[in-house]
C-alpha positions in Angstrom: -111.8 147.7 -1.9 -113.3 145.2 -4.7 -117.2 144.0 -4.8 -117.2 140.3 -2.9 -118.2 137.8 -5.6 -120.6 136.1 -3.3 -122.6 138.9 -3.9 -122.9 138.1 -7.6 -126.1 136.9 -9.1 -125.9 133.4 -8.8 -125.9 132.7 -12.9 -123.3 135.3 -13.5 -121.1 133.8 -10.5 -121.0 130.3 -12.2 -120.2 131.8 -15.8 -117.2 134.1 -14.3 -116.1 131.2 -12.0 -116.2 128.5 -15.2 -114.5 131.0 -17.6 -111.5 131.2 -14.6 -111.2 127.6 -14.1 -110.9 127.2 -18.2 -108.6 129.8 -18.1 -105.9 128.7 -15.7 -106.4 125.5 -17.3 -105.4 126.8 -21.1 -103.6 130.0 -20.2 -101.4 128.2 -17.1 -99.0 130.9 -16.1 -99.3 132.9 -18.7 -102.9 133.9 -16.9 -102.3 137.2 -15.0 -105.1 138.7 -14.1 -109.0 138.8 -14.5 -111.5 140.8 -13.4 -115.5 140.9 -13.8 -117.4 144.4 -13.8 -120.0 146.3 -15.0 -124.0 146.4 -14.1 -124.3 142.8 -13.2 -122.1 142.8 -10.5 -124.2 144.9 -8.4 -127.0 143.3 -9.9 -130.6 143.1 -7.3 -132.1 139.9 -7.1 -134.0 138.9 -9.8 -132.8 141.3 -12.6 -131.9 140.0 -15.7 -128.2 139.1 -16.2 -126.9 141.4 -19.1 -123.4 141.1 -20.7 -121.0 139.7 -18.4 -118.1 142.3 -18.6 -114.8 140.4 -17.8 -111.4 142.0 -18.4 -108.2 139.5 -18.8 -104.4 140.5 -18.6 -102.1 137.8 -20.3 -98.6 137.4 -20.0 -98.0 137.7 -23.2 -99.4 137.0 -27.1 -102.0 134.6 -27.2 -101.4 131.8 -29.5 -104.1 130.7 -32.3 -104.6 127.3 -30.6 -105.3 129.1 -27.1 -107.6 131.6 -28.6 -109.4 128.9 -30.1 -109.8 127.2 -27.0 -110.8 130.3 -25.2 -113.2 131.3 -27.4 -114.7 127.7 -27.4 -115.0 127.6 -23.3 -116.8 130.9 -23.5 -119.4 129.5 -26.1 -119.7 126.2 -24.3 -120.6 128.1 -20.8 -123.5 130.6 -22.6 -124.7 127.3 -24.6 -125.1 125.7 -20.4 -125.9 128.9 -18.4 -127.2 131.4 -21.0 -124.8 134.1 -20.3 -123.2 136.5 -23.0 -119.7 137.5 -23.1 -118.4 140.9 -23.2 -114.8 139.6 -22.7 -111.5 141.6 -23.8 -108.2 140.2 -23.8 -104.9 142.3 -23.5 -101.2 141.5 -22.6 -99.6 142.7 -19.5 -97.6 145.4 -21.2 -100.2 146.9 -23.1 -102.5 146.8 -19.8 -99.8 149.0 -18.3 -100.0 151.4 -20.8 -102.3 154.7 -20.7 -102.7 154.4 -24.4 -106.0 152.6 -26.0 -104.7 149.0 -26.8 -106.3 146.6 -29.1 -107.5 143.1 -28.5 -105.2 140.1 -27.8 -106.3 138.3 -30.9 -109.0 140.6 -32.6 -108.5 143.6 -35.0 -110.8 145.6 -31.6 -109.7 148.8 -30.0 -110.5 149.5 -26.5 -112.1 153.0 -26.7 -113.4 152.6 -23.0 -110.2 152.0 -21.7 -110.0 155.2 -19.8 -113.3 154.8 -18.1 -112.8 151.1 -17.5 -109.7 152.1 -15.8 -111.3 154.9 -13.5 -113.9 152.6 -12.5 -111.8 149.6 -11.3 -109.5 151.8 -9.7 -112.4 153.1 -7.6 -113.2 149.6 -6.5 -116.0 148.7 -8.9 -115.0 145.1 -9.9 -114.8 141.7 -8.9 -111.4 140.0 -8.7 -111.6 136.6 -10.0 -108.0 136.0 -10.5 -104.4 137.3 -9.8 -103.8 140.9 -9.7 -105.6 144.0 -8.7 -106.3 146.4 -11.0 -103.6 148.8 -9.1 -101.2 146.6 -9.7 -101.5 146.7 -13.1 -103.2 149.7 -15.5 -102.4 153.3 -14.9 -105.0 155.9 -13.3 -106.8 157.9 -16.1 -106.0 161.6 -16.4 -109.2 163.9 -16.7 -108.6 164.7 -20.5 -108.4 160.9 -21.2 -111.9 160.6 -19.2 -112.8 163.5 -21.1 -111.8 162.4 -24.8 -113.7 158.7 -23.5 -117.0 160.5 -22.7 -117.0 162.4 -25.7 -116.3 159.2 -27.4 -119.5 157.5 -26.2 -121.8 160.5 -27.6 -120.0 159.9 -30.8 -121.1 156.4 -30.8 -124.5 157.4 -29.5 -125.1 160.0 -32.5 -123.5 157.3 -35.2 -126.5 155.4 -34.3 -128.9 158.1 -34.6 -127.3 159.3 -37.8 -127.7 155.9 -39.3 -131.7 155.6 -38.0 -131.0 153.0 -35.6 -134.2 153.2 -33.3 -133.8 149.4 -32.0 -135.1 148.8 -28.6 -131.6 148.0 -27.5 -129.7 150.7 -28.9 -132.7 153.6 -27.7 -132.7 151.7 -24.4 -128.5 152.1 -24.2 -128.7 155.6 -25.4 -130.7 157.1 -22.8 -129.1 154.8 -19.5 -125.7 155.7 -21.0 -126.7 159.1 -21.7 -127.9 159.6 -18.1 -124.5 158.2 -17.4 -122.4 160.6 -19.3 -124.1 163.7 -18.0 -123.6 162.6 -14.5 -120.5 161.9 -15.4 -119.8 165.5 -16.4 -121.7 167.0 -13.4 -119.8 164.6 -10.9 -116.5 163.8 -12.5 -117.4 160.5 -11.4 -117.5 157.7 -14.1 -118.1 154.7 -12.0 -121.8 154.0 -12.3 -123.8 151.1 -14.0 -126.4 151.7 -16.7 -129.2 150.6 -13.9 -127.9 153.3 -11.5 -127.9 155.9 -14.0 -131.4 155.7 -14.8 -133.0 156.6 -10.9 -130.1 159.2 -11.2 -131.4 161.0 -14.1 -134.9 160.5 -13.2 -134.3 163.0 -10.2 -131.8 165.4 -12.2 -133.3 165.7 -15.7 -136.9 167.7 -16.5 -139.8 166.3 -16.4 -139.9 165.8 -20.1 -137.4 162.8 -20.5 -139.1 161.2 -17.3 -141.8 158.9 -19.4 -138.7 157.8 -21.7 -136.4 157.1 -19.0 -139.0 155.0 -17.1 -139.2 153.1 -20.3 -136.0 152.3 -20.6 -135.4 151.2 -17.3 -138.2 148.4 -18.0 -136.6 147.6 -21.0 -133.4 147.2 -19.3 -135.1 144.8 -16.7 -137.1 142.9 -20.4 -140.7 144.2 -19.4 -141.0 146.7 -22.0 -144.1 147.0 -24.0 -144.8 147.8 -27.5 -145.7 151.5 -26.3 -142.2 151.6 -24.4 -140.5 150.9 -27.5 -142.2 153.3 -29.5 -141.3 156.3 -27.0 -137.9 155.2 -26.9 -137.6 155.3 -30.9 -139.4 158.5 -31.1 -137.0 160.1 -28.0 -133.9 158.8 -28.7 -132.4 161.5 -31.1 -133.8 164.4 -29.0 -132.0 162.6 -26.0 -128.7 162.2 -27.9 -129.3 166.0 -28.8 -129.8 167.3 -25.5 -126.6 165.0 -24.1 -124.6 166.6 -26.5 -125.6 170.2 -25.7 -125.0 169.7 -22.3 -121.4 168.4 -22.9 -120.9 171.4 -25.0 -121.9 173.5 -22.4 -119.5 172.1 -19.9 
């Protein structure tokens, strides 16, 4: 069971609906499916709208002219609504395989493929067009999910090693770190970063609570300079703790 689009915040609903209509116009019968997912589909009323996670399945290779038209359509919607896109396009043949695939016209590898599939097959998506996820994507195995979670930790560690303490990256580290730990503990990857924050507050020691609260404020664009300093200072210890707990598990 998917989330009804009527419950999606207005700005996101408008942006997704407009892109769907543009894709129908540009791709025609080559558009197989389109799904919205991520934290925005369950964001509370009044919450800032994050990236619009969007997955699009196309019949076959996308030509240069169509790719340009799609990029221009997304840019226009962004200019007129303020929506930011995290949209992924893949051919139907690739979507039916468990192996990580590349974007239909960009040199990018979908490293979250196993986690995305688990979330969709668990009902965490909005059907915008065409086939349901269960009709297209294969269910991920435990080994695939474990590998994907380890890759998420590797990503956090790369930012730490590079000395990246940008408030956005630090916020991401805390909330996604909570999401990773919950997945390790429960086996369930179906949770947003916004939902992972309160879970981490309930389950992690008090030592992490001030930074977790700062991360939740930052996620809603309410961070103070003190919050940003705290997140930058605690990012590396938090990532080290996540790695330690994953190794122990």
